[in-house]
GUMI-505819 format. One record per residue (C-alpha): residue in one letter; x, y, z. Coordinates in steps of 0.001 Angstrom, whole numbers, plus 500000, padded with zeros to 6 digits. Layout:
<pts>
AXYZ ...
</pts>
This chain:
<pts>
M275907887392075228 H272823885222074775 L269503885569072909 L266882884524075571 R263754885087073560 V262364886055070102 Q258969887070069254 I257702887647065608 P254008888474065271 E254237887831061313 Y256933888103058552 R256283886212055447 G255488882540056437 L256201883186060245 K253245883734062398 N252976884171066215 I256616882978066782 D257617882998070438 L260738880969071155 T262777880977074402 F266310879990074773 E267329879185078327 K270544880870079563 D271360878183082159 F271021875189079862 K274225873429079128 P275393873217076571 R274251876442075174 I273223874699071810 F269509874799070709 P268303872891067702 L265539874735065740 G263574871892063961 S260767871626061491 Q260147869998058215 N260789871796055017 G258772875032054497 G258494875649058235 G260392879112058106 K263519878220059872 S265961879937057349 T263626882811057327 L263822883204061009 L267570883049061289 Q267977885522058390 L265565887972059956 I267185887745063363 F270794888192061598 A269518890993059526 L267884892960062351 L270575892503064949 H273550892517062761 C272870894473059572 S270992897423061369 W274264898559062579 V276732897095060073 K275241897402056573 I271817898671056454 A271248898063052587 Y270811894104053428 L268185894777056067 E266280896960053614 N266261894100051026 M264358892042053846 L262086894615054767 K260762894661051023 E259267891247052084 L257405892859054944 R253589893515054461 V252374896027056937 P248647896492057471 Y247614899827055643 E245691901006058754 A248603900316061110 Y250628903426062152 Q252742901414064501 H253383897790063805 P255620895452065894 L258091893496063627 A260246891545066277 T261046891614070011 F264300890059071289 D265272889487074820 I269001889654075201 W271130888681078229 Y274196891142078314 N276535892008081098 D274602890038083456 Q271335891706082732 T268469891104080346 F267357893985077835 Q264588893877075601 I264884895327072161 E261820895925070063 F261946896674066267 L258752898958065219 V257459899889061882 C255957903226062012 N254681905876059557 D254368909481059452 D251178909605061306 Y252611907817064232 L255449910552064500 K252696913370064149 K250364911720066756 E252775910215069202 L255960912347068887 N254205915534067871 I256390915734064877 K254549918156062617 D257092918936059974 K258384916580057450 F260393913868059078 D264066914506059027 P266248911802059974 E269184914165060797 K267041915989063330 F265552912677064939 P267904912833067739 D265867915675069074 Y262999913674069663 E264771910325070516 K264636910756074428 K260647910990074541 E260244907530073311 N263853905962073539 L263555905300069745 F266353904660067294 Y265741905580063734 I266989902883061567 T265817903255057957 R262636904399055837 F262027901396053571 S259078902502051846 S257082905449051055 R255094905430054209 D256984903208056630 M260181903401058541 L261795901110061003 F262791902056064507 S264296900202067307 R263867900739071262 V265560899381073960 N263828898635076990 N265261898485080545 M267882900945079127 T267111904770079546 N270407906221078509 M270471906584074852 E274111906640074661 E274444903351076595 S271663901876074274 G273724902825071213 I276760901112072607 F274943898134073609 L273207897863069950 E276697898181068285 D278217895653070625 L275437893224069956 A275866893700066206 K279445892552066491 K278251889170068389 V275637888013065892 F276883885668063209 L275137883649060506 T276484880815058566 A274726878666056063 P275111876657052564 S275798878963049579 T272746876963047920 Q270351878697050434 V268399881696049185 Y269148884903051171 L266355887349051484 F268970889870052525 L270387889885049050 P268880892277046511 Q265704891119044944 E267309891386041461 A269929888927042716 R267363886287043700 K265439886710040498 I268529885678038568 L268230882082039869 F265072881549037893 K266684882866034654 K268207880808032062 D270182883319030203 S270698886271032501 S271817889634031291 A272496890872034894 K275740892589035661 Q276360890011038455 S275751886536039147 Y273911885463042415 Y277254883990043593 E278960887266042896 Y276134888998045114 L276729886403047594 N280456886851047683 Q280009890684047989 A277512890036051130 K280377887972052660 A282923890753051970 E280478893566053532 L278930891595056388 P281677890532058951 G279124888035060690 F278104886256057544 F279896883146056168 T278966880147054000 Y280682876679054468 D279510874843051412 F283121874259050641 I286578874321052314 A287400877883053587 I291073878058052642 D291587881545053556 A290180881093056991 I292555877973057574 I295635879982056374 D294555882960058510 F294272880716061629 F297484879185061132 K299118882645060930 M297324883768064105 A298622880523065795 R302144881171064478 D301971884937065776 S300821883672069093 D303494881509069433 F306159884077068586 A304590886487070910 E304803883914073804 M308445883473072965 I309251887493073308 K307214887280076570 A308235884066078279 G311319883029076443 E309742879903074985 Y307534879340072019 G303894878600072616 N301837875681071626 S299132877321069409 Y300372876088066234 K300828872490067345 T297291872686069090 L295648873940065901 S297308871201063653 N296335868553066220 D292786869881066252 L292536869933062426 N293848866404062222 T291533865270064791 I288612866420062371 L290242864556059433 G290422861467061568 V293439860677063984 G296142858701062545 T294988858744058978 K294811862023057320 R296947865176058191 I296813868947057098 K299907871062056667 L300606874744055799 E302583875586052731 P306050877081053534 D305117880087051580 L301726880536053234 S299913880172049905 G297881877205050697 V297503873908052336 T298503870194051658 F296927867043052906 E298663863701053451 M297833860399054796 E299666857604056107 Q299497854412053796 G301364851748055429 K305098853048055691 E304441855478052946 T303166859174053068 I300949860092050119 N299467863376048979 L296045863846049029 Y293754866027046531 P290538867649047031 E288805864656045650 D290252862406048343 L288410864275050987 S284893863858051645 H282243866672051553 G281492866190055210 E285286866510056098 L285872869547054006 S282630871097055581 K283547870483059159 L287029872070058575 S285547875147057232 I283186875396060203 Y286115875143062568 A288276877288060649 W285653880077060599 L284835880017064342 K288669880170065242 S289796882610062622 R287174885026063335 Q287823884610067063 I284174883992067557 V283797883994071390 D280712884774073940 A278465885400070578 I275110884312069250 V275968881933066219 L273176881109063798 F273688878004061878 D271603876913058947 E271519873319057892 I274967872509059749 E274360869045059114 T274746869192055404 A276921866549054041 F277265864950057474 H276859861138058125 P274409860563060844 D276928859805063216 W278535863248062604 E275157864943062729 Y275120863842066427 Q278621864438067096 I278584868160065742 V276869869367069028 S279903867939071032 D282205869479068561 L280890872900068858 Q280856872739072587 R284471871703072547 W285330874280070005 E283948877303071860 P281605876470074913 N280998880223075704 N279028880787072386 Q275197880163071985 Y274460878243068977 I271018878085067251 L270923875335064775 A268166875340062157 T267837871747061191 H266085868732059555 S268292866185061529 Y266471864111064154 E269998862617065075 L271293866062065845 C268388866866068171 Q269078863485069998 A272391864712071106 L270594867317073510 T267735867125075820 P264246867541074585 A263908870875076320 H266897872278074089 V265058871567070823 K262890874272069619 E260348873379066931 L258258875461064300 E255298873860062493 P255407871424060673 K257323869671063257 L259926867251062739 L258912863664062173 K260464861080064453 P262187858249062490 A260503854844062418 N261975852166064655 
</pts>
């Protein structure tokens, strides 16, 4: 799975967006750079909401569509177009905002529109009805280059499972309810839920969404369990235990620093412990003994591995948060080593991260990144 091109005529601060992500580039890692206010986060969230939420949890997409301003005179309005490389072919997905006038004039639907009956009209325009998000506007999608509606549906559902978004919890997410975002500007909120409760609910309901602001203990424990089960399955099959658990431990310890710090699973699987060799003595480490960057890197690795994210489109927002400039440069090779078959699109302010790739890999939005002074 590979996102080849994204076109967005206008959405909030995004205007005339047309970005290409070449499938033959190695590694398949594309920094998306700009200064603050360039719309990087908005772009990633819109891609995620359209390609993932449309077929997973429609309410989150509807929250984003409330930010859409459709010209009143437009009875068909293009929202976004994506070119996707899938099963050795390129397919184009259009997301179109249409109103009842469009249905009457183009599809000859004279009666009040009934989504339950829409499949009767689908074949004429190869359209999928997604949702009505205002009194006059509805969202549809169309898969070009694919005429069989059943195959189109399978493709879109499979694509939804292969699109992931991760970012800091301090980011404002447009796909959360508007009331959740308003809470952030209130000192004494009487809301039933806090912003972070809304955020945790979204993470529970959207399998492709993750925040890496702090250590993901659940993901690390789940990954240890998977490695243990894999080794046991190998024992049953071949008569010898596999090396998955050992490999996982080595990978995690490498993230922490070879020969210094180690991570171990608690015997009862309730948590993890950290240790460090100090001379001939082994001392226990506490959360405050680990850097923000180490915890963030562990979380990213554990999330990718525990979710078994392979051959996917992975959208990272501000992945360099908490990293030293050397680690900002190094995260590119880390991602390539952890899972080279994924496509990674990294919204970033980091010039160091961009330098880890060729200039052709780097995509920019206005205002473009400033090169550091010599």
